[in-house]
C-alpha positions as CSV (number, residue, x, y, z in Angstrom):
1,M,0.0,0.0,0.0
2,P,1.4,3.4,-0.9
3,S,2.5,5.7,1.9
4,I,0.8,9.0,2.6
5,F,3.8,10.7,1.0
6,T,3.4,8.7,-2.2
7,K,-0.2,9.8,-2.2
8,I,0.9,13.4,-1.9
9,I,3.4,13.0,-4.7
10,N,0.7,11.5,-6.9
11,G,-1.7,14.3,-6.1
12,E,-4.2,12.2,-4.3
13,I,-3.7,14.2,-1.1
14,P,-3.3,18.0,-1.3
15,C,-0.1,19.7,-0.1
16,Y,1.7,23.1,0.0
17,K,4.2,22.2,-2.5
18,I,7.6,23.8,-2.4
19,A,9.7,22.1,-5.1
20,E,10.0,19.0,-7.2
21,D,12.5,17.4,-9.5
22,H,12.8,14.2,-11.3
23,D,13.7,12.2,-8.1
24,N,12.5,14.3,-5.1
25,F,9.6,16.3,-3.9
26,A,9.3,19.0,-1.1
27,F,6.2,20.3,0.7
28,L,5.4,22.1,4.0
29,D,4.8,20.0,7.0
30,I,1.1,20.4,8.0
31,N,2.0,20.1,11.7
32,P,5.1,22.3,11.8
33,N,7.6,22.8,14.5
34,A,8.1,26.4,13.1
35,K,6.8,28.4,10.2
36,G,8.5,27.1,7.1
37,H,9.0,23.6,8.4
38,T,9.4,21.6,5.1
39,L,9.7,17.9,4.3
40,C,11.9,16.7,1.4
41,I,11.2,13.2,0.2
42,P,12.4,10.8,-2.5
43,K,9.8,10.0,-5.0
44,K,10.8,6.4,-4.8
45,E,9.2,4.9,-1.7
46,V,12.0,3.7,0.7
47,D,11.3,3.2,4.4
48,K,14.7,3.9,5.9
49,L,17.3,6.5,5.0
50,L,20.2,4.1,5.1
51,D,18.4,1.6,2.8
52,M,18.5,4.2,0.0
53,D,21.1,3.5,-2.7
54,E,24.0,6.0,-2.4
55,E,23.1,7.8,-5.7
56,D,19.5,8.4,-4.5
57,Y,20.7,9.4,-1.1
58,M,23.1,12.0,-2.5
59,K,20.4,13.4,-4.8
60,L,18.0,13.8,-1.9
61,M,20.7,15.5,0.2
62,A,21.6,17.9,-2.6
63,F,17.8,18.6,-3.2
64,S,17.4,19.2,0.5
65,R,20.3,21.6,0.6
66,K,18.7,23.7,-2.2
67,V,15.4,23.8,-0.5
68,G,17.0,24.6,2.9
69,Q,18.9,27.6,1.3
70,A,15.6,28.8,0.0
71,I,13.9,28.5,3.5
72,Q,16.9,30.3,5.0
73,A,16.5,33.2,2.5
74,A,12.7,33.3,2.9
75,I,12.0,32.7,6.6
76,P,13.7,34.9,9.3
77,C,15.5,32.4,11.6
78,K,18.9,31.7,13.3
79,R,19.5,28.8,11.0
80,V,17.7,25.9,9.3
81,G,18.1,22.5,11.0
82,M,17.9,19.2,9.4
83,S,16.5,16.0,10.9
84,V,15.8,12.5,9.6
85,I,13.8,10.5,12.0
86,G,11.3,8.5,10.0
87,L,9.3,6.7,12.7
88,E,5.9,8.1,11.9
89,V,5.7,7.5,8.1
90,P,7.5,4.5,6.4
91,H,8.8,6.7,3.7
92,V,12.2,8.6,3.9
93,H,11.8,12.2,4.8
94,V,14.1,15.0,5.7
95,H,12.8,17.7,8.0
96,L,14.1,21.2,7.3
97,I,13.1,23.3,10.2
98,P,13.7,27.1,10.6
99,L,15.3,27.3,14.1
100,H,14.8,30.1,16.6
101,S,15.7,28.0,19.6
102,M,16.2,24.4,20.6
103,Q,12.5,24.2,21.2
104,N,12.0,24.1,17.4
105,V,13.8,20.7,17.2
106,T,11.9,18.8,19.9
107,F,8.7,18.0,18.0
108,R,6.8,18.8,21.2
109,Y,5.9,22.4,20.3
110,K,3.9,23.0,17.2
111,E,3.0,26.2,15.3
112,S,-0.6,26.7,14.4
113,M,-1.1,28.3,10.9
114,T,-4.1,29.1,8.7
115,P,-4.3,27.8,5.1
116,E,-3.5,31.4,4.0
117,V,-0.3,31.5,6.1
118,F,0.8,28.1,4.8
119,E,0.2,29.2,1.2
120,S,2.0,32.5,1.6
121,T,4.9,30.8,3.4
122,A,5.2,28.2,0.6
123,A,5.1,31.0,-2.0
124,R,7.9,32.9,-0.3
125,I,10.1,29.8,-0.1
126,R,9.3,29.0,-3.8
127,E,10.3,32.5,-4.8
128,H,13.7,32.0,-3.4
129,L,14.3,28.7,-5.4
130,K,14.2,30.7,-8.6
């Protein structure tokens, strides 16, 4: 059965899309630790990061770096943190989180945002990818 992320890639579930290339896809986390919290995922469904072949792993990291640079340019923050945990969805995903304090990396504190704020945040990040 396809993961929820595969369904997002296929357009079966809506998302606030940030970027896409041949191998990877990025979208805003709908339960963000901070405004601009983005997930980067490979289009090929793989459960664990270290099970990816090296070429796909490197492509995902390069893609995540570009998206992270756009987040850093678009969202005022001290830095953009990266985390790969993968316990909730069996599909590799890189969290890119704008950091203001260590609280932003704990996954205990969440930011509440309206659909309008999600869309404007996604648009600002996309603008910095160009």
